C-alpha positions, 0 to 999 in steps of 0.5 A: 354771466359770460361777460362777468366770467371773462372779466373775472378771468382776465382780472384774476389772471393778471393777479395770478401773473403778478403773484407768480412774478412775486414768487419768481422774485422771492425764489431768485432771492431765497431759492428752495432754502431752509429759511424759505421753507420756514416762511412757507409753513409760517404762511400756510398756518394762518392761511389754513386758519383763514380758510376755516374762518375767513375769506371764501368760507365766510363769503360762501356761507353768507352769500346764499342767506344775504341773497335770499333776503335781497330776493325777498325785498328785505334790504334793511334786514340784509344790511343788518345781518352783514353788520352783525356778522362784521362785529361778531367776526371782529370780536372772535377772530381778534381774540383768536389772533391774540391767543395764537400770537401768544401760543405760536411757540407751542403750536407752530412746531407741530406743523414742521413735523420735527424735520426742522432744526431749532433755528428754523423752528424759531424762524417759522414761529416768528414769521407766523406771528407777523402773518397771523393778523391776515386772518382777521383782515381776510375775514372782514374782506370776505364778508364785504366781498360777499356783499359785492358778489350778491350784487353781481359786482366782481370787478374790485374783488377780481382786481384787488388781488393784483394790487395785493401782489404789487404791494407785496412785491414792493415790500419784498424788493425793498426789504432786499435793499435795506435788510439782510439775512432772515430779516428780509423774510420778515420784510416779506411777511410785513408786506403780505399784511400791508397788501391784505389791508389795502385789499380790504380798503378797496371794497369800501368805495364800491360798497358806498356806491351800492348804498351799503353801510354798517349799523351798530348791531351785535345781535348774535342771536339773530336766527339769520346770523346763526344760520350763516354760522351753521352753514359756515361750519361745514363750509370751512372744512369743505373749502379749507381742504386745499389748504389742509392738503398743502399743509400735509404736503409741507409737513411731510416734505419737511421729513424729506428735506428742509427744501421740499416744503418750498419746492412743493409750494413753488410748484403749487403756485404754478398749478394755481395760475390756471386754477385761479384764472378759470375754475375760481372765475367760473365758480365765483360768477355762477355762485350768486346765480346758483343761489338765486335758482336755489332760493326759487327752488328752480332745480331745472335751472340750477342743473343746467347752469351746473352742467354748463359750468362743469363743461366750461371748467373742463374745457379750460383746465384739462388742456391746462393740465396737459400743458403743465404735464408736457412742459413741467421742466421747461416751464419751471426753468423759465419761471424760477431758475434765476439768481439763487435758484439752480438746477437741483431746485428746478428738478424738484419743483418740476417733479411736483408740478408734473404730478400736480397737473393730474389734479388740476381739472378735478380740483376745479370741478370740486370747487364748482360742485362744492359751491352747488351744495352751498347754494342749496344750503346743504353744506354737510354733504361736501364737508363729509366727502372732503373729510374723507378725501383728506383721509385718502390724501394722508394715507396715500401721501404717507405710503408714498413719501418715503419711496417716491420723495417729493412726488409722494405727497403730491400724488396723494393730493391728486388721488384725493381730488379725483375721489372727491370729484367722483363722490360729489358728482354722484351726490349732487346728481341725486339731489338735482335729478341729474347733471346732464351726465351723458353730454358732460362725459361726452364733452370731457372725453372729447376735451381729453382727446384734444388735450392729448394733441395739445400736450404732444404738439407743445412738447414737439415744438418746444423740443425743436425750438430748444435744440435750435435756440439753446437755454438763454432767457430769451431763447427759453421764453421763445421755446416754451411760449412757442410750444404753448401757443402751438399746442393751444392752436392745435387744441382750438382746432380740435375742440371746434372740429369735435363740435364741443358746444361750450367751445363754440359758444366761447369762441363765438363770444370772443371772436365777435369782440376780437375780429383778429381771432376769426381767422384762427379757426 
């Protein structure tokens, strides 16, 4: 599991970096303009539907049932289940795609909050029609990735988002060359659809090597199919909360200004880089093992695995949040301030990123706790809590967006994630008879102390280098990179000095394979 987590983290990190490169190029073309805000919302609408009916939601409901059949030696039944779901999904989401494309002119303006003028509304509608087919493609991809994960195969699912981003980059740059005006955004949208198709096709050779093949099966009354669909209903809400939150942020942002939705989304992309590298990697790799423990009714093993996962996520995400909090403005300037992206855009994105930083560890912890309930096939508990957190987010965001501007909706997201993490931890502890709370809270306290040191060192080193070198691209790269490296080194020394077990285990694993690291400690 350690090996799989590291492989998945590295591959996901590369894909997130490629995604960030895509965002940098797009921002240099369109900055935080009104049309780019229209594109942002047009992409978030199918992304929300995808989170409800496809991709991770489907995979999370499917993997426990599929894994249970494999554990019992019923491989043929497992394959028949996957085949039936394939055809059910294709029929339902194919129909939904056709209906949405027809009704987009009525549906999409509901998400702009009345803050866009007519031309921006029409652009949002047109882009959403181009983008909506990704819902069907990602649903099928989620099912096939679930099969791969059940066999503990994480390589292709981890690397395919990298290929996805590369394909999109090609279309994005190409559209800049051959198209003009808003048509460039349509080229960007077509690239997303093409990248999603390529991502799906990448799973097929691996599935063939595993011996998996689709059967012509459409028995939707199969009790296991109904079991997956029943699990999927609450799972969709639980995993879809982050997309609900983001759409709330964009909708309220459109009432602040036509640039705010894109500014919030740009900050969210930076925020998701450590999230994808660390918490998504840990939760994805642990989920099949959790499902196996749950299938065997081994709550002791599940409890220990969860506790280690929580400490590992905290070890990685709390310092990441400290780094983006301390260096929000220079990180934003380095990443985005190119081409059409100016100082005003940097200030707005940095403000959103600062407040997103507080949400980072809680969002990662929520992901693992939610997957724990899914592995137990008890998805309604996190679903109920997720709905409550959505209400909290909406209430706080509505209260704060007028006095605080762009910071208001992001603070709402942070408060909602904190509330969700606390309630999920309480209920999962009751179900498992504890989650090693004393050890976990003690480790988290030590990690917070070390992260404060990281933030202080990173800011001091960046300040010194910034004053010395100035604001050229290379100078900013050195000053921000120097600050992050110095902060990371200080953090490493602190967590090893404080004897955090997960830190020592991770360090021993890495230093055994990379001898050059041994001298750092």
